[in-house]
Backbone as CSV, one residue per row, in Angstrom:
resi,resn,N_x,N_y,N_z,CA_x,CA_y,CA_z,C_x,C_y,C_z
1,MET,-21.906,12.315,-19.372,-21.363,12.941,-18.332,-21.697,11.337,-17.177
2,GLN,-22.516,11.162,-16.915,-22.520,9.679,-16.064,-21.860,8.520,-16.410
3,VAL,-21.722,8.545,-17.758,-20.339,7.446,-18.011,-19.280,7.696,-17.424
4,ALA,-18.749,9.019,-17.394,-17.233,9.515,-17.060,-17.371,9.347,-15.778
5,GLU,-18.237,9.419,-15.101,-18.414,9.569,-13.586,-18.385,8.146,-13.222
6,GLN,-18.805,7.236,-13.944,-18.675,5.742,-13.675,-17.420,5.395,-13.632
7,LEU,-16.625,5.911,-14.685,-15.097,5.689,-14.682,-14.256,6.345,-13.596
8,ILE,-14.626,7.139,-12.779,-13.643,7.564,-11.589,-13.166,6.529,-10.477
9,PRO,-14.037,5.517,-10.141,-13.512,4.626,-9.040,-12.006,3.715,-9.836
10,GLU,-12.620,3.510,-11.101,-11.403,2.831,-11.672,-10.088,3.699,-11.891
11,LEU,-10.226,4.918,-12.444,-9.340,5.885,-12.810,-8.578,5.987,-11.502
12,ALA,-9.252,6.152,-10.501,-8.332,6.463,-9.040,-7.618,5.572,-8.718
13,ALA,-7.984,4.387,-8.909,-7.246,2.901,-8.767,-6.330,2.962,-9.134
14,LYS,-6.001,3.147,-10.508,-5.103,3.097,-11.314,-4.185,4.368,-10.964
15,ALA,-4.264,5.359,-10.617,-3.730,6.308,-10.292,-2.958,5.889,-9.341
16,GLY,-3.493,5.148,-8.022,-3.123,4.968,-7.063,-1.626,4.248,-7.262
17,ARG,-1.977,2.773,-7.736,-1.060,2.044,-8.560,0.218,2.386,-8.676
18,ASN,-0.150,3.647,-10.069,0.742,4.078,-10.690,1.855,5.411,-9.576
19,ALA,1.342,5.643,-8.646,1.921,6.759,-7.817,2.969,5.863,-7.002
20,TYR,2.144,4.441,-6.344,3.074,3.177,-5.542,4.216,3.121,-6.596
21,ARG,4.079,2.925,-8.072,5.231,2.366,-8.457,6.253,3.631,-8.608
22,THR,5.585,4.497,-9.268,6.744,5.594,-9.206,7.320,5.796,-7.919
23,THR,6.940,5.914,-6.617,7.525,6.324,-5.892,8.740,5.162,-5.317
24,LEU,8.439,4.271,-5.621,9.251,3.238,-5.041,10.489,3.486,-6.357
25,LYS,10.565,3.284,-8.014,10.994,3.577,-8.940,12.029,4.886,-8.368
26,GLN,11.647,6.248,-8.274,12.297,7.366,-7.877,13.162,7.292,-6.743
27,THR,12.475,6.866,-5.581,13.163,7.299,-4.460,14.098,5.862,-3.823
28,GLY,13.689,4.535,-4.306,14.408,3.428,-3.641,13.755,3.158,-2.406
29,ALA,13.128,3.617,-1.890,12.075,3.677,-0.681,11.529,2.392,-0.466
30,VAL,11.245,2.079,0.753,10.183,1.022,0.845,8.995,1.505,1.146
31,THR,8.004,0.612,1.358,6.735,0.765,1.546,6.073,-0.550,2.548
32,VAL,5.185,0.131,3.675,5.032,-0.955,4.333,3.214,-0.867,4.097
33,LYS,2.890,-2.330,3.722,1.677,-2.636,3.335,1.016,-3.322,3.988
34,ALA,-0.367,-3.838,4.390,-1.204,-5.152,4.736,-1.318,-6.150,3.629
35,SER,-0.695,-6.909,3.426,-1.221,-8.305,2.893,-1.347,-9.408,2.888
36,ASN,-2.810,-10.233,3.137,-3.211,-11.331,2.945,-2.663,-11.575,4.682
37,GLY,-3.181,-10.568,5.538,-2.964,-11.056,6.904,-1.886,-10.809,7.596
38,GLN,-0.778,-10.084,6.530,0.276,-9.979,7.214,1.009,-8.404,6.830
39,MET,1.557,-7.900,7.850,2.191,-6.676,7.321,3.724,-6.879,6.685
40,VAL,4.003,-6.269,5.517,5.153,-6.630,4.873,5.737,-5.698,4.376
41,GLU,6.692,-5.276,4.102,7.742,-4.144,3.791,8.192,-4.377,2.252
42,ARG,7.911,-3.802,1.333,7.954,-4.007,0.225,9.313,-3.051,-0.417
43,LYS,10.282,-3.793,-1.228,11.344,-2.759,-1.536,11.297,-2.741,-3.126
44,ARG,12.286,-1.842,-3.588,12.097,-1.309,-4.769,12.450,-2.458,-5.613
45,ASP,13.296,-3.396,-5.467,13.668,-4.546,-6.443,12.422,-5.573,-6.292
46,GLY,11.204,-5.168,-5.645,9.906,-6.127,-5.675,10.123,-7.316,-4.892
47,SER,11.338,-7.327,-4.086,11.515,-8.092,-2.800,10.564,-7.689,-1.573
48,PHE,10.512,-8.648,-0.874,9.402,-8.063,0.535,9.819,-9.254,1.529
49,THR,9.506,-8.171,2.975,9.966,-9.092,4.318,8.635,-8.938,4.846
50,VAL,8.437,-10.141,5.548,7.066,-9.975,6.532,7.505,-9.341,7.784
51,ILE,6.887,-8.701,8.035,7.501,-7.810,9.307,6.572,-8.359,10.639
52,LYS,5.311,-8.887,10.425,4.441,-9.879,11.489,3.109,-9.876,11.041
53,SER,2.701,-10.934,11.928,1.131,-11.492,11.268,0.187,-10.351,11.979
54,LEU,-0.633,-9.717,11.101,-2.029,-9.412,11.581,-2.976,-10.129,12.175
55,ALA,-3.628,-9.793,13.206,-4.833,-10.461,13.760,-5.868,-10.016,12.575
56,VAL,-6.863,-10.660,12.645,-7.775,-10.906,11.489,-8.716,-9.696,11.844
57,ASP,-9.154,-9.387,13.117,-10.055,-8.319,13.330,-9.200,-6.884,13.696
58,LYS,-7.991,-6.915,13.293,-7.597,-6.082,13.772,-7.728,-4.456,12.900
59,ARG,-8.559,-3.650,13.439,-8.502,-2.387,12.873,-7.677,-1.114,13.176
60,VAL,-7.152,-0.309,12.144,-6.250,0.752,12.238,-7.058,1.916,11.475
61,LYS,-7.140,2.993,12.202,-7.784,4.176,11.958,-6.857,4.658,10.631
62,PRO,-7.498,5.409,9.599,-6.434,6.138,8.602,-5.794,7.146,9.520
63,GLY,-4.767,7.314,8.927,-3.698,8.198,9.155,-2.807,7.982,10.513
64,THR,-3.449,6.621,11.185,-2.381,6.186,12.381,-0.785,6.133,11.824
65,VAL,0.019,6.519,12.517,1.521,6.250,12.257,1.988,5.221,13.247
66,LEU,2.591,3.939,12.498,2.927,2.968,12.712,4.803,2.765,12.637
67,LYS,4.841,2.468,13.973,6.603,2.697,14.025,7.143,1.028,14.142
68,ARG,7.915,0.586,13.334,8.685,-0.697,13.551,9.434,-0.706,14.717
69,ILE,9.278,-1.907,15.482,10.179,-1.927,17.031,11.141,-3.245,16.246
70,SER,12.338,-2.616,16.310,13.750,-3.098,15.900,14.014,-4.437,17.053
């Protein structure tokens, strides 16, 4: 049982990545993600657009809804 419990973090991470990929493939939607100090919009075809650079000490509370300013 302890061996199985040790696998939970790895399985959860893998499930999250698979859900992300599946969502992009099925809906054709874009996702917004923080990557290397930048907020990027990723598209279904794998391309991405940098929306803005983030401050190093910028913290966002989980569940915060962000809106893009056009």
